[in-house]
LOLUMMAR-367615 format. One line per 4 residues: number of its first residue (from 1); for each residue x, y, z of C-alpha. Coordinates in nm, 3 decimals. Layout:
NUM) X Y Z | ...
***
This chain:
1) 4.482 2.799 2.471 | 4.824 2.785 2.647 | 4.947 2.521 2.400 | 4.832 2.737 2.106
5) 5.013 3.046 2.244 | 5.330 2.844 2.305 | 5.319 2.700 1.953 | 5.260 3.045 1.804
9) 5.550 3.195 2.001 | 5.781 2.913 1.892 | 5.685 2.955 1.527 | 5.738 3.330 1.553
13) 6.085 3.283 1.703 | 6.176 3.050 1.417 | 6.049 3.306 1.168 | 6.262 3.582 1.323
17) 6.567 3.358 1.318 | 6.504 3.269 0.955 | 6.484 3.640 0.871 | 6.829 3.689 1.014
21) 6.759 3.741 1.381 | 7.063 3.822 1.585 | 6.976 4.112 1.809 | 6.970 3.888 2.113
25) 6.624 4.020 2.208 | 6.320 3.781 2.234 | 6.103 3.972 1.988 | 5.803 3.732 2.027
29) 5.792 3.786 2.401 | 5.836 4.159 2.353 | 5.545 4.173 2.107 | 5.327 3.968 2.344
33) 5.412 4.196 2.638 | 5.346 4.516 2.446 | 5.014 4.388 2.306 | 4.903 4.277 2.653
37) 5.003 4.611 2.803 | 4.810 4.800 2.535 | 4.479 4.627 2.622 | 4.537 4.519 2.985
41) 4.333 4.794 3.150 | 4.025 4.743 2.932 | 4.057 4.366 2.951 | 4.066 4.383 3.330
45) 3.759 4.608 3.336 | 3.566 4.367 3.114 | 3.670 4.071 3.330 | 3.551 4.247 3.647
49) 3.222 4.340 3.482 | 3.174 3.981 3.359 | 3.235 3.835 3.705 | 2.994 4.085 3.859
53) 2.722 4.003 3.604 | 2.767 3.629 3.658 | 2.730 3.683 4.033 | 2.411 3.887 3.971
57) 2.267 3.620 3.743 | 2.354 3.343 3.987 | 2.197 3.521 4.288 | 1.881 3.619 4.098
61) 1.844 3.273 3.944 | 1.881 3.110 4.286 | 1.599 3.326 4.425 | 1.384 3.251 4.120
65) 1.441 2.879 4.165 | 1.340 2.900 4.532 | 1.015 3.076 4.442 | 0.928 2.832 4.164
69) 1.005 2.527 4.379 | 0.807 2.663 4.674 | 0.507 2.735 4.452 | 0.525 2.386 4.302
73) 0.555 2.221 4.644 | 0.265 2.421 4.784 | 0.052 2.337 4.482 | 0.131 1.968 4.515
77) 0.045 1.978 4.886 | -0.288 2.143 4.811 | -0.367 1.898 4.530 | -0.302 1.593 4.748
81) -0.608 1.701 4.940 | -0.502 1.679 5.304 | -0.530 2.058 5.351 | -0.894 2.084 5.248
85) -1.209 1.924 5.390 | -1.194 1.617 5.168 | -1.528 1.445 5.103 | -1.578 1.084 5.206
89) -1.869 0.845 5.150 | -1.968 0.580 5.402 | -2.045 0.352 5.104 | -1.758 0.422 4.867
93) -1.897 0.192 4.599 | -2.184 0.429 4.521 | -1.986 0.732 4.401 | -1.646 0.900 4.398
97) -1.670 1.256 4.535 | -1.407 1.523 4.461 | -1.382 1.894 4.533 | -1.435 2.121 4.233
101) -1.273 2.429 4.388 | -1.564 2.656 4.288 | -1.729 2.676 4.630 | -1.693 2.554 4.989
105) -1.909 2.251 5.065 | -2.015 2.232 5.429 | -2.195 1.992 5.659 | -2.306 1.637 5.579
109) -2.533 1.500 5.306 | -2.715 1.178 5.230 | -2.682 1.026 4.884 | -2.915 0.768 4.729
113) -2.853 0.663 4.369 | -3.155 0.496 4.211 | -3.049 0.486 3.844 | -2.716 0.519 3.670
117) -2.698 0.710 3.343 | -2.666 0.479 3.046 | -2.567 0.497 2.681 | -2.761 0.350 2.390
121) -2.603 0.037 2.245 | -2.720 -0.087 1.905 | -2.616 -0.406 1.721 | -2.657 -0.482 1.351
125) -2.782 -0.810 1.203 | -2.511 -1.077 1.187 | -2.272 -1.098 0.889 | -2.043 -1.388 0.794
129) -1.733 -1.181 0.876 | -1.605 -0.828 0.935 | -1.491 -0.831 0.572 | -1.840 -0.895 0.439
133) -1.960 -0.633 0.186 | -2.242 -0.406 0.302 | -2.331 -0.204 -0.008 | -2.268 0.165 -0.077
137) -2.434 0.501 -0.014 | -2.458 0.692 0.314 | -2.563 0.640 0.675 | -2.715 0.921 0.882
141) -2.719 0.934 1.264 | -2.999 1.140 1.419 | -2.998 1.208 1.792 | -3.277 1.246 2.044
145) -3.493 1.052 2.288 | -3.596 0.693 2.221 | -3.912 0.595 2.409 | -4.076 0.263 2.329
149) -4.133 0.257 1.955 | -4.112 0.636 1.927 | -3.826 0.876 1.863 | -3.817 1.249 1.940
153) -3.531 1.416 1.760 | -3.318 1.676 1.939 | -3.308 1.949 1.673 | -3.020 2.121 1.853
157) -2.804 1.813 1.796 | -2.683 1.821 1.434 | -2.730 1.493 1.244 | -2.414 1.329 1.112
161) -2.400 1.170 0.768 | -2.127 0.920 0.682 | -2.044 0.829 0.323 | -1.997 0.457 0.257
165) -1.798 0.397 -0.064 | -1.831 0.118 -0.319 | -1.693 -0.212 -0.197 | -1.707 -0.115 0.173
169) -1.705 -0.389 0.432 | -1.860 -0.406 0.778 | -1.522 -0.306 0.926 | -1.502 -0.011 0.683
173) -1.839 0.114 0.810 | -1.713 0.106 1.170 | -1.403 0.301 1.069 | -1.604 0.562 0.879
177) -1.838 0.624 1.172 | -1.548 0.661 1.417 | -1.371 0.900 1.179 | -1.680 1.122 1.172
181) -1.644 1.196 1.548 | -2.019 1.190 1.584 | -2.019 1.096 1.951 | -2.095 0.736 1.864
185) -1.827 0.468 1.894 | -1.840 0.182 1.644 | -1.670 -0.157 1.634 | -1.725 -0.505 1.491
189) -1.796 -0.777 1.748 | -1.744 -1.141 1.653 | -2.040 -1.301 1.827 | -2.179 -1.653 1.828
193) -2.423 -1.544 1.555 | -2.148 -1.389 1.340 | -1.987 -1.048 1.290 | -2.206 -0.761 1.414
197) -2.156 -0.385 1.390 | -2.198 -0.238 1.739 | -2.274 0.131 1.791 | -2.249 0.288 2.136
201) -2.355 0.647 2.206 | -2.298 0.878 2.499 | -2.468 0.872 2.840 | -2.798 1.052 2.878
205) -3.153 1.009 2.751 | -3.113 1.287 2.493 | -2.820 1.101 2.335 | -3.032 0.819 2.193
209) -3.005 0.780 1.817 | -3.154 0.623 1.504 | -2.962 0.514 1.196 | -3.094 0.594 0.847
213) -2.957 0.454 0.518 | -2.950 0.596 0.167 | -2.840 0.334 -0.085 | -2.653 0.380 -0.411
217) -2.868 0.229 -0.690 | -2.729 -0.104 -0.796 | -2.519 -0.131 -0.476 | -2.794 -0.194 -0.223
221) -2.733 -0.340 0.121 | -2.695 -0.047 0.365 | -3.064 -0.064 0.455 | -2.977 -0.379 0.647
225) -2.785 -0.160 0.897 | -3.058 0.106 0.938 | -3.261 0.110 1.263 | -3.551 0.293 1.426
229) -3.738 0.210 1.751 | -4.026 0.082 1.542 | -3.799 -0.180 1.385 | -3.627 -0.484 1.533
233) -3.637 -0.431 1.911 | -3.382 -0.708 1.971 | -3.109 -0.497 1.811 | -3.135 -0.238 2.091
237) -2.903 -0.386 2.354 | -2.914 -0.091 2.594 | -3.127 0.225 2.603 | -2.993 0.575 2.671
241) -3.105 0.712 3.005 | -3.035 0.982 3.264 | -2.899 0.925 3.612 | -3.148 0.957 3.898
245) -3.049 1.016 4.261 | -3.148 1.191 4.582 | -2.946 1.439 4.787 | -3.088 1.471 5.137
249) -3.410 1.321 5.002 | -3.441 1.568 4.713 | -3.492 1.393 4.377 | -3.246 1.498 4.104
253) -3.140 1.383 3.759 | -2.824 1.420 3.552 | -2.748 1.362 3.186 | -2.440 1.157 3.274
257) -2.289 0.981 3.572 | -2.058 1.278 3.629 | -2.259 1.521 3.840 | -2.119 1.872 3.886
261) -2.401 2.083 4.028 | -2.588 1.875 4.284 | -2.375 2.004 4.576 | -2.192 2.338 4.525
265) -1.816 2.284 4.522 | -1.842 1.907 4.483 | -1.826 1.670 4.186 | -1.979 1.322 4.203
269) -1.890 1.032 3.977 | -2.181 0.789 4.023 | -2.067 0.429 4.007 | -2.345 0.213 4.156
273) -2.701 0.225 4.287 | -2.806 0.203 4.653 | -3.184 0.231 4.627 | -3.345 0.234 4.969
277) -3.008 0.256 5.151 | -2.881 0.618 5.146 | -2.514 0.664 5.228 | -2.361 0.948 5.428
281) -2.136 1.208 5.265 | -1.912 1.397 5.508 | -1.589 1.599 5.508 | -1.267 1.511 5.692
285) -1.121 1.761 5.942 | -0.799 1.905 5.796 | -0.704 2.108 6.107 | -0.394 1.905 6.196
289) -0.270 1.910 5.838 | -0.324 2.286 5.816 | -0.123 2.346 6.134 | 0.163 2.141 5.993
293) 0.140 2.312 5.654 | 0.149 2.659 5.809 | 0.465 2.571 6.006 | 0.626 2.440 5.687
297) 0.512 2.747 5.494 | 0.665 2.986 5.748 | 0.991 2.790 5.737 | 0.997 2.798 5.356
301) 0.917 3.171 5.349 | 1.202 3.238 5.590 | 1.447 3.047 5.370 | 1.353 3.275 5.081
305) 1.377 3.584 5.300 | 1.721 3.483 5.432 | 1.854 3.435 5.079 | 1.692 3.762 4.972
309) 1.840 3.956 5.264 | 2.185 3.817 5.186 | 2.155 3.904 4.817 | 2.037 4.262 4.890
313) 2.288 4.338 5.167 | 2.399 4.701 5.097 | 2.769 4.617 5.145 | 2.808 4.260 5.021
317) 2.490 4.168 4.832 | 2.508 4.085 4.461 | 2.158 4.236 4.419 | 2.194 4.533 4.652
321) 2.079 4.776 4.382 | 1.850 4.537 4.193 | 1.493 4.661 4.138 | 1.355 4.310 4.095
325) 1.497 4.190 4.428 | 1.363 4.499 4.606 | 1.021 4.443 4.448 | 1.019 4.082 4.568
329) 1.103 4.202 4.918 | 0.802 4.434 4.916 | 0.572 4.162 4.781 | 0.674 3.916 5.052
333) 0.638 4.181 5.322 | 0.280 4.249 5.209 | 0.182 3.886 5.152 | 0.056 3.827 5.507
337) -0.194 4.113 5.490 | -0.292 4.060 5.126 | -0.657 3.960 5.079 | -0.640 3.609 4.935
341) -1.008 3.523 4.987 | -1.204 3.814 4.834 | -1.529 3.621 4.857 | -1.508 3.568 5.234
345) -1.793 3.721 5.435 | -1.846 3.818 5.797 | -1.575 3.679 6.024 | -1.441 3.434 5.767
349) -1.062 3.474 5.726 | -0.950 3.679 5.428 | -0.575 3.707 5.493 | -0.296 3.487 5.626
353) -0.244 3.738 5.906 | -0.589 3.643 6.036 | -0.475 3.283 6.079 | -0.151 3.372 6.256
357) 0.108 3.473 5.995 | 0.304 3.785 6.089 | 0.620 3.956 5.965 | 0.901 4.071 6.194
361) 1.136 4.371 6.175 | 1.403 4.182 5.980 | 1.149 4.068 5.722 | 1.122 3.711 5.848
365) 0.788 3.546 5.918 | 0.648 3.411 6.241 | 0.343 3.193 6.313 | 0.110 3.276 6.600
369) -0.018 2.924 6.671 | -0.267 3.055 6.926 | -0.435 3.272 6.668 | -0.433 2.991 6.414
373) -0.592 2.748 6.659 | -0.856 3.003 6.756 | -0.955 3.056 6.393 | -0.957 2.681 6.326
377) -1.199 2.644 6.617 | -1.417 2.939 6.518 | -1.435 2.871 6.144 | -1.262 2.548 6.036
381) -1.436 2.552 5.698 | -1.323 2.909 5.629 | -0.960 2.828 5.710 | -0.970 2.507 5.507
385) -1.110 2.699 5.209 | -0.785 2.899 5.200 | -0.599 2.575 5.117 | -0.803 2.458 4.819
389) -0.691 2.440 4.457 | -0.912 2.720 4.328 | -0.888 3.075 4.193 | -0.819 3.215 4.539
393) -0.639 3.104 4.852 | -0.283 3.047 4.970 | -0.157 2.857 4.667 | -0.325 3.072 4.401
397) -0.201 3.392 4.566 | 0.157 3.276 4.619 | 0.168 3.125 4.271 | 0.061 3.463 4.131
401) 0.335 3.632 4.336 | 0.596 3.387 4.208 | 0.480 3.428 3.848 | 0.498 3.806 3.870
405) 0.843 3.792 4.030 | 0.984 3.553 3.769 | 0.820 3.711 3.463 | 1.081 3.814 3.205
409) 0.839 4.063 3.044 | 0.843 4.294 3.348 | 1.173 4.487 3.371 | 1.103 4.559 3.738
413) 1.075 4.191 3.833 | 1.339 3.938 3.931 | 1.287 3.760 3.600 | 1.330 4.093 3.420
417) 1.658 4.147 3.604 | 1.783 3.803 3.499 | 1.693 3.879 3.137 | 1.871 4.215 3.154
421) 2.184 4.073 3.318 | 2.194 3.789 3.067 | 2.171 4.033 2.775 | 2.449 4.244 2.925
425) 2.666 3.936 2.979 | 2.613 3.831 2.617 | 2.720 4.175 2.493 | 3.015 4.174 2.730
429) 3.125 3.837 2.596 | 3.117 3.980 2.244 | 3.322 4.280 2.362 | 3.579 4.047 2.517
433) 3.603 3.848 2.195 | 3.645 4.167 1.994 | 3.915 4.291 2.235 | 4.103 3.961 2.211
437) 4.094 3.981 1.831 | 4.227 4.337 1.834 | 4.502 4.238 2.078 | 4.605 3.948 1.857
441) 4.602 4.176 1.554 | 4.838 4.420 1.730 | 5.065 4.137 1.841 | 5.090 4.011 1.483
445) 5.170 4.361 1.357 | 5.442 4.405 1.617 | 5.589 4.065 1.531 | 5.614 4.166 1.166
449) 5.776 4.501 1.250 | 6.019 4.346 1.497 | 6.112 4.077 1.245 | 6.213 4.342 0.991
453) 6.404 4.536 1.254 | 6.576 4.225 1.379 | 6.678 4.137 1.024 | 6.829 4.484 0.986
457) 7.013 4.452 1.316 | 7.145 4.113 1.209 | 7.268 4.254 0.878 | 7.440 4.542 1.055
461) 7.607 4.305 1.298 | 7.728 4.092 1.006 | 7.879 4.398 0.832 | 8.040 4.512 1.156
465) 8.189 4.167 1.210 | 8.330 4.167 0.854 | 8.489 4.507 0.898 | 8.635 4.407 1.233
469) 8.786 4.096 1.082 | 8.940 4.304 0.799 | 9.091 4.552 1.043 | 9.229 4.268 1.254
473) 9.386 4.117 0.941 | 9.547 4.446 0.842 | 9.683 4.499 1.190 | 9.837 4.148 1.196
477) 10.023 4.220 0.865 | 10.167 4.542 1.005
***
């Protein structure tokens, strides 16, 4: 910009000289000074406003970033599992237990898996190759329960019909079945007997299936792929079946090896059987991890509060009059006493204040470790439930607070303030650009006027010099 101004000034000076400049006054500098003076006050006001808005945006964005990062860190800590009573199995080969977050599992359980859920696997007769022709027509999959040589169709499970075009190969049939998304996976296996079409359904007894064929006249062959339980039993490589297991001796079944309702709040992925040798399911004590997490949480809250107090300082704070910052202050001040476990009953903790979190006069937080330890002793499961990844609890409640505070759709939130300041800064930038253009326009006008004036002054000086020379000549003759 400085180089451009210097070049412009130089060109202007040359122009004035070419027009007969001779007044001895730097007209380019004069025009620049007058144009600057004309707009200086407004330009200064816009600059001050721009700097103030940038400071507002920076302070609000910093607070927003702190909230988002704290929410993400807390969520990650909760998801790693060390803050909740994580389930463990004495025989880890039998199943993989995980918390579902829908309830609070308590106590210990025995688990005995007698049967794993299985999926039906069906193989076709052997073909010379995957490229062997199979005929044309359609294949229909019907679903239900296969028992011995009988089949009971599940009328709630819609049959799927797949069209097989003229010239289709065994590989084409596999592709057509997969494209139908029928819940049956198909592929061609190159076995010792030859190429065989393999169909594999989903786990559960009700997901058994039969395969029916309708052939195009003159292009027969699909009937070779059809199968029912009354047909070739050797083609059925695995039957569909439900999982069977016992929880504390109570017999249960499941349609798949993923069990979600046997123990409230717990999911089980069954992986092996242990018939006659039940394994123990228990929950680790997260008390030490919760104590550590609460100390870290108080420290993180206080970092946010310190930054918030600085930003809202009545004399020096960039957000002293900001509604979003004041709203965040109120939300944080109320967070300790906010009910974050609405489903808690009796003496179970409902708020963070009940497990030791308190707020001091300056807005900072403090942890009463004695109260926390007492609650961990009285109701360890209740405290641990506050640190699960569910609809309620510490993470869900703080995440909701952070989302409200950073929402740009709420004009009274911190995010709304950032959006407003950003819009104002954008408009201010446009005003500054417009002002600069008007100032340059005035400078150009002044340059043109001064150039004409300077030319007139130069002409007058030339005439005066001529007259003076004539008078001097006359005087010398006399």
